[in-house]
N, CA and C of each residue as an Amber inpcrd file, in Angstrom:
protein
   201
 144.0520000 112.6440000  64.4420000 144.5680000 113.9870000  64.2670000
 143.3880000 114.9020000  63.9350000 143.3440000 116.0210000  64.6000000
 142.2630000 116.9720000  64.3500000 142.5700000 117.8050000  63.1020000
 141.5580000 118.4500000  62.5560000 141.8120000 119.3140000  61.4050000
 142.8590000 120.3860000  61.6900000 142.8410000 120.9260000  62.8750000
 143.8180000 121.9590000  63.2430000 145.2320000 121.3660000  63.2740000
 145.3700000 120.1460000  63.7820000 146.6760000 119.4780000  63.8050000
 147.1570000 119.1570000  62.3880000 146.2220000 118.7640000  61.5150000
 146.5930000 118.5000000  60.1170000 147.1040000 119.7680000  59.4500000
 146.4270000 120.8860000  59.7040000 146.8520000 122.1600000  59.1290000
 148.2510000 122.5320000  59.6380000 148.4740000 122.3700000  60.9320000
 149.7780000 122.6990000  61.5090000 150.8750000 121.8140000  60.9200000
 150.5820000 120.5380000  60.7420000 151.5640000 119.6220000  60.1600000
 151.9000000 120.0210000  58.7310000 150.8900000 120.4030000  57.9650000
 151.1240000 120.8500000  56.5920000 151.9940000 122.0970000  56.5630000
 151.7840000 123.0050000  57.5020000 152.5990000 124.2160000  57.5590000
 154.0360000 123.8580000  57.9250000 154.2030000 122.9930000  58.9130000
 155.5560000 122.6030000  59.3400000 156.3180000 121.8910000  58.2270000
 155.6210000 121.0850000  57.4440000 156.2540000 120.3130000  56.3710000
 156.2700000 121.0660000  55.0410000 155.7550000 122.2970000  55.0300000
 155.6830000 123.1290000  53.8320000 154.9140000 122.4430000  52.7000000
 153.7920000 121.8330000  53.0680000 152.9180000 121.1590000  52.1080000
 151.7990000 122.1290000  51.7520000 151.6590000 122.4200000  50.4800000
 150.6600000 123.3780000  50.0080000 149.4760000 122.6430000  49.3810000
 148.2830000 123.0170000  49.8060000 147.0690000 122.4130000  49.2700000
 146.9570000 122.6550000  47.7690000 147.3940000 123.8150000  47.3220000
 147.3240000 124.1510000  45.8950000 148.1920000 123.1910000  45.0780000
 149.3810000 122.8580000  45.5960000 150.2710000 121.9300000  44.8960000
 149.6550000 120.5350000  44.8040000 149.0420000 120.0970000  45.8780000
 148.3900000 118.7800000  45.8750000 147.2240000 118.7820000  44.8940000
 146.4580000 119.8600000  44.8910000 145.3150000 119.9650000  43.9760000
 145.7720000 119.8720000  42.5260000 146.8320000 120.6010000  42.1820000
 147.3480000 120.5460000  40.8090000 147.8240000 119.1510000  40.4650000
 148.5500000 118.5200000  41.3770000 149.1000000 117.1850000  41.1490000
 147.9920000 116.1500000  40.9130000 146.9040000 116.2570000  41.6760000
 145.8160000 115.2750000  41.5860000 144.7400000 115.6700000  40.5760000
 144.7750000 116.8980000  40.0870000 143.7610000 117.3400000  39.1400000
 142.4200000 117.6250000  39.7840000 142.4660000 118.1220000  41.0180000
 141.2390000 118.5000000  41.7250000 141.3540000 119.9850000  42.0840000
 140.3010000 120.5340000  42.6390000 140.3360000 121.9400000  43.0330000
 140.9870000 122.0740000  44.4120000 141.5910000 123.2160000  44.6820000
 142.1300000 123.4430000  46.0250000 141.0570000 123.3290000  47.1070000
 139.8330000 123.7210000  46.7640000 138.7300000 123.6070000  47.7210000
 138.5250000 122.1660000  48.1480000 138.6600000 121.2390000  47.2220000
 138.5360000 119.8120000  47.5390000 139.5690000 119.4190000  48.5880000
 140.7910000 119.8560000  48.4040000 141.8630000 119.5250000  49.3510000
 141.5740000 120.1490000  50.7130000 141.1380000 121.4030000  50.7280000
 140.8180000 122.0720000  51.9850000 139.6860000 121.3530000  52.7240000
 138.6610000 120.9310000  51.9980000 137.5330000 120.2410000  52.6280000
 137.9580000 118.9070000  53.2320000 138.7960000 118.1860000  52.5270000
 139.2850000 116.9010000  53.0480000 140.1460000 117.1490000  54.2850000
 141.0570000 118.1220000  54.2030000 141.9150000 118.4380000  55.3460000
 141.0860000 118.8110000  56.5720000 139.9990000 119.5320000  56.3530000
 139.1510000 119.9820000  57.4560000 138.2030000 118.8910000  57.9520000
 138.1720000 117.7500000  57.2700000 137.2870000 116.6670000  57.6840000
 135.8530000 116.8460000  57.2290000 135.6370000 117.7650000  56.2880000
 134.2810000 118.0270000  55.8030000 133.9800000 117.3140000  54.5020000
 134.9690000 116.6510000  53.9580000 134.8160000 115.8880000  52.7290000
 135.7290000 114.6820000  52.7890000 135.4950000 113.7220000  51.8960000
 136.3260000 112.5220000  51.8920000 136.7730000 112.2100000  50.4770000
 138.0430000 111.8960000  50.3570000 138.6170000 111.4490000  49.0990000
 139.8630000 110.6530000  49.4470000 139.8520000 109.3810000  49.1250000
 140.9970000 108.5260000  49.4380000 142.2570000 109.0430000  48.7550000
 142.1280000 109.4990000  47.5160000 143.3030000 110.0160000  46.7870000
 143.9020000 111.2190000  47.4880000 143.0610000 112.1530000  47.8910000
 143.5450000 113.3630000  48.5540000 144.1160000 113.0160000  49.9280000
 143.4310000 112.1770000  50.6780000 143.9120000 111.7800000  52.0020000
 145.2710000 111.0890000  51.9040000 145.4090000 110.1760000  50.9640000
 146.6840000 109.4820000  50.7920000 147.8070000 110.4330000  50.4180000
 147.5360000 111.3580000  49.5140000 148.5660000 112.3040000  49.0780000
 148.9490000 113.2620000  50.2020000 147.9670000 113.7380000  50.9520000
 148.2670000 114.6020000  52.0960000 149.1590000 113.8750000  53.0990000
 148.7900000 112.6590000  53.4280000 149.5670000 111.8820000  54.3970000
 150.9790000 111.6140000  53.8860000 151.0900000 111.2340000  52.6170000
 152.4040000 110.9310000  52.0450000 153.3120000 112.1530000  52.0930000
 152.7910000 113.2860000  51.6810000 153.6200000 114.5020000  51.6400000
 153.9430000 115.0360000  53.0310000 153.1230000 114.6890000  54.0120000
 153.4050000 115.1130000  55.3860000 154.2610000 114.0890000  56.1340000
 154.5850000 112.9910000  55.4850000 155.4570000 111.9980000  56.0930000
 154.7910000 111.1340000  57.1460000 153.5150000 110.8590000  56.9550000
 152.7860000 110.0170000  57.8960000 151.8840000 109.0690000  57.1240000
 151.0600000 108.3320000  57.8160000 150.1410000 107.4030000  57.1570000
 148.7390000 108.0000000  57.1280000 147.9410000 107.4770000  56.2300000
 146.5490000 107.9460000  56.1380000 145.8080000 107.6340000  57.4320000
 146.0470000 106.4530000  57.9970000 145.3740000 106.0590000  59.2350000
 145.7100000 106.9580000  60.4110000 146.9320000 107.4740000  60.4310000
 147.3370000 108.3670000  61.5130000 146.8040000 109.7790000  61.2900000
 146.7820000 110.2160000  60.0500000 146.3440000 111.5820000  59.7520000
 144.8180000 111.6960000  59.7390000 144.1430000 110.6340000  59.3230000
 142.6760000 110.6250000  59.2590000 142.1670000 109.3850000  60.0040000
 142.2940000 109.3350000  61.3160000 141.9800000 108.1050000  62.0740000
 140.5260000 107.6490000  61.9640000 139.5790000 108.5540000  61.9890000
 138.1660000 108.1660000  61.9160000 137.8440000 107.5840000  60.5430000
 138.4410000 108.1210000  59.5150000 138.2000000 107.6580000  58.1470000
 138.8080000 106.2880000  57.9520000 140.0150000 106.0870000  58.4290000
 140.6950000 104.8130000  58.2360000 139.9760000 103.6780000  58.9550000
 139.4300000 103.9500000  60.1410000 138.7520000 102.8940000  60.8870000
 137.3870000 102.5710000  60.2730000 136.7890000 103.5280000  59.5480000
 135.4870000 103.3040000  58.9200000 135.6280000 102.5710000  57.5970000
 136.7920000 102.6310000  56.9790000 136.9860000 102.0280000  55.6550000
 137.2860000 100.5550000  55.7210000
């Protein structure tokens, strides 16, 4: 899934980066960077995937295959 597809999925599922950031105790910027593929955090990736109703491997395919 590309960063643009991840953003679209979050919009469709009404998933807010700010809410995830508060829940995980990280900054919203951290969530945005992970969503855009410019940063990596297993916790953020897992939470994004869970709230969007998919798996981490499907939402972040390059990351999952490297881990």
